[in-house]
N, C-alpha and C positions, 0 to 999 in steps of 0.2 A: 707821188712815187707810187711804184707798182707793187702789185702786193701778190703776195702767194702763202697759201691754206695747205700746210701739213697734216694729212691726217694718218694716225692711228691706227688698222683696225687689230690691234693688240697692245695688251699692256707692255709700260714702255717700263722696261730694265734692264738690266746690265745685262745687253745680249747682243748680237750680229745685228737684227733689226733695228735696235735701238740706235747702236752705234754709229750705222751708217746713216741713217736719218736726222742724227745729230749733225754728223759732218757734209751732209747734203745742207742742212738747213742752215751754217756756219757761214758755209762756201753763196748761199742765197740769198744771204743777209746781205752782201757787199751791195746789192741794188734793188732787193726785194724789201719790203715790210714785212716780217713774218711772222704767220700766226702757227697755232699748233692747235688742232680738232680732235680731244683725246674721249673714246667713249667705253676705256676700262680703265682708264689711268695710268699714275707713273709711278712708282718706288719713288723714297722720300730723296734717293740722290741726285733722282733723273732732273725733278720738281725743279730746284736751282738751275741746273744747265738749260732747262726748256726758257724759263722767265730770263734769263741773259740775254737771248737772243731776241724773241718777241711776243706776242700774246699767246695767252693762254686757255683756251676754250673746255670746260668741262662736259661731257654731254650726260645725257641718259645711258645706259649700260645699252651698248651694242648685242650683249650675249643673251640679254636677259628681256630688255625693252628695242627690239629692235625699230617698231613703228615708229615710236617716240624720238627714239635716237634718229632715224631720219629725218624726222619732221623738225626736229631741233639744228639738222647739220644744213637743211634745205633752208631753212630762218637765216642761220648764221653766214651761210655762205651769199645770201640777200640783202642782207639787210647790212655786209660789213663789206658789200662790196669786193668778194673775191673773184676776180676773172678767170685765175690760175689757181689750179688747185694740186698736190700731188698727194696720190693713195699708196702708202705703204703696207702691203700685206701679202698672205702669201698661199692665196686662192680665186676660183673666180667669185666667189660669195663680195669681192670688192665692188660687185656690181650693184649692191645696197647702196654704198657709198657713191657711187658712179649715178645711180639714179637720184640720187639726192641732190646732187651739187648740180647736175642737168638741173632739175628743178628750180634750183638756186640762183640761176641761170650763171653759172661759171663755163665760161669757153672754151678753155683748155685745163682738159681732164688728162691728168698723167697716170697710170698705175704702174707701180713698182713691185714687181713678183719677188720676193728673196725666197722662193723656194720653190721644190718641185714634187713634193708630195702627189701622188696619185689622185687623182680624180673622179668619183663616182661618175658613170655614164649620164644619170639623168641631171645629176647637178651640172656637168659640163656641159652636154646639151641644152639645157636651159639657162643658168645663170653667165656661160661662158658664153653663149652665143647673145646674151643680153652684155658683157661686159665688152664683148669685140665689137660689137656697135655703138655703144656710146663713148670707148677710150677714144681721147684723140690722138695718145704719145704714150705707144704701150711701153713698157721697160720690164727686164728681168736683169737679175744679177748674172744669169748664166746663161748659155744658148739653152742647155736642155729645162731651164727655170721657163722662158717665154715660148717655147716650144710645146711645152705639156700645156700652157694656157691660151697661149694665141695660137689664131689664125689667118693671120696678118702678118706684114711685115714688123718686127720692134728693134727696137736698139737694147743690147747691152751694154750694164753699166758696170763696168769692173772696178772690185773691193778694194782699190789702193790700199797701200800701210805705209804709215812710216815707215824706211826698210832701216833705216841707223836705228831707232831707237828698239828693233829687236833685232840686231844686230850681235853676233855673240861675241862674248865676255868672258875670257878664261878667269877675272877676277872676280866677276859678280854669280859664278857655276862655283868657285869654292866657298863664297861667302854663305849663300844660297843653303847650299848642300850641308855647310856647317851645320846655321843656323836651325835646318831642318831636320838634323840630327839624322843624314844621308850619307857621310861622306865616304862608307864602304859599299853601296848597296846600288844596286842595279835597277834604273828608277822606271817604269813605267807609267806615263803621263798621260793627261789626257785636260782640258779646258772645257766647260759645256754647261748649259743649263740641267737641272736635274728631271728631265722630263722623259715623258714615255719616247719621245721622239730621239733623243739621246741613246738609249737600250744601254742603259749603266749596266741591268741586270746581266745582258749577252759578256758585258764586260770583265763583272766582275766574277764570272765562270772561268772563262778565257786565263784571267790574271790565275785565280786557285788553280788551273794546271799549270802556268806558268812556274808557281812557286815548286810545282813537283820537279822543276827541272832546275832553279834557280833559290835555292831556297833564302839568301838574301834579296831578293826583288822587293823592292817597296811601290804601291800602286799611290800616284803622289794626282789630287783631283781636286781640279777649281773650279766655284759654282756654286749656285743657290738655285732654286725651283721646288716646284709644287712637292717633288719626288724625296727631296733631301733625306728627310729623316726616315724613308720606306728605305729609302738605297742605303744607310745606316743600320739597317735591320737585318737587311738582307748580306751585309755585308758580314752581320756576325753571326746570322743564319749559318753561314758559308762557311764559319769558323776563320775568317780571313781580313777581319774587324785590324787587327792590331796590326797589321801590313798595312793598313792603308791607310792614308792622310785627308782627310775632310778639309780643305783648307777654305771652303767659302767663298765667297767673290771677294777679289783682291782687285787691289786699286793701280799695281804693277804686276802685271799678265808676264809682262817681259821676265820678268826676274824669276819667273815660277818655272817657263821656258828652258831657260838655263841650265836647272837644275836636273832635266831630266835626260835620257838616254834614248828614250825612243818615245813618241808621239802617236797614239792608236784613238782613233775613231770610229764605232761601230753603228755609226746611226740608221734608223729606218728611213731615213728621208734626209737630203740636202737641198739646199738651193748652190750656192759658191762657199762652204763652209770660211767667212776671214780668218777665224783660227786656224784653220789649215794652214791660210797662206804665212801668217805670223808663226807658226811652229817650222815651216820650211824655211823664213827667215830667217832664223835661230840657227838654223844650220843642223836641224834635226830630223834623222830617220823618222820618214812617217807612216803607216800604214793606216790606209784606209780601205771601208769595208764599200762593194760593191756597188751597192747604193747611192754614194756619194759620186756627182759627175766627174770624168775623168780630167774636166777643166781646171779642174785643180792642182793637177799634177804640174812640179814646174822643174824641181829638180830630179834628175834621171834617177836618184835612190828611192826617190816617192811610191809606195805598192799599194795594191790595189787587192785585197782578199774576198770572194763571194760570201756571205752571211749563213749559203748554206753548209760552207766547210765547217767539220768538227773543230769542237774546241781546240784540240789538239792539233791540230794546223795551224790555228790563230796561235797558236802558244810557241811550237817550233817557230814560226818564220819570227814570233816577238824576240825568243831567245837567240837564234840567229843571228839578228839585226846585230851587223858591223860599225864601229863609231866610225865617223867618215869627218872631213876636212870642214869645220864648222864655219868660219874665219870669212868664205869670200862668200856665201850663201846668201846674205844681204842684195848684194851685187846680182848675183844673176837673177832672185827674185825683183829687182827693182830693170833688168835689162829684158825681163820677163810681158811688163806694162804693166805691174803691180805696184808702181811706185804713186806715193801719194797726192806727189804731182799730177798722175793720167788722170784720178778721181776729177782733181779740180777741173784740169781741161774737159771733161766729161760734162760734169753739170753746169758748167760756164756753157757749152755748148746747147746741153737741152734749154737752159735759162734767159742765154742772153743771142747767141749766133743765132736762133731759129725764133728771134722776133719777129721780123712780118710773117713769118707762119702762126704766130702765135696769135698775133693782132688782126689774122684774118679768116683761121678757121671757129665755124659757129658749130660748136655740134648739135645743134638743134636741126640745122642745115641737112643732116646725115639719117633723121628719124623721117 
């Protein structure tokens, strides 16, 4: 049976990269023996999901012991005979993983870029050049992410979702708002990891300005992350802590989306945020920072605003958001090509339809 090794360049936790990696792995497992190589480990809730799909290999820390990590990865690929590898990451540093798996004998080397953060010129000139030389199948979550990283043709793997799961439900909305004590509130919502990238600091400042116009407003936040406690302290310092609900990681984000009135993302950078697709599938008016690719826009009501705009401009846009008919949004998202079945077809094409291509490409021939 064919084998594929999925490599995570970051710690696997409840975030967009992990969700897509798991879904790709489950699809691949239909025809491949799947393995996972982890250089930064995973959270306790992710570990059993990986083990249910395939073998899990814990390698030395990619951040702290890069040479040891690369040597271990090369040895793993060679010992287990992985000809196909699929590297999930956010930058040109995936070149390190590529070099290791090339040394281990992998002939099909897929890189999957999940972000479009600006790359320092020196890093792009050195690691980016090596990456583009070693990769056999470049993949990105969006055109913006691919254009940032690759200097050669690449494939966009659209982050499809289960549209029915996220479709609007009036009864769930009523139940969730009652459960959270939000019946008479104007709910500004966000789901995302508490990290510098997601820019919660700016979101708090904007929300404080919203409160000046709508005292009944509440900020509903789902997610965890390295900046979680810091964000709680920031909310206290701004005097808005009592109006902010920190829900942590949640098992059913679709239910929390139902409770919201508007969804806001002030990220410093993104690839194509799957949570933005999910929010639109639930029929939420969405306001995204202009640092997020326009490719995420599915519904005509979805808006973008520059991060350079003052907090007052953001607050005004949020407050002026009008309720929309939410029941048909899921169908719109599905029609736009973001259905889960579309991701299924794309992964099958990447792993199945191109078997002849996989069998004949040798990365060593390109060096």
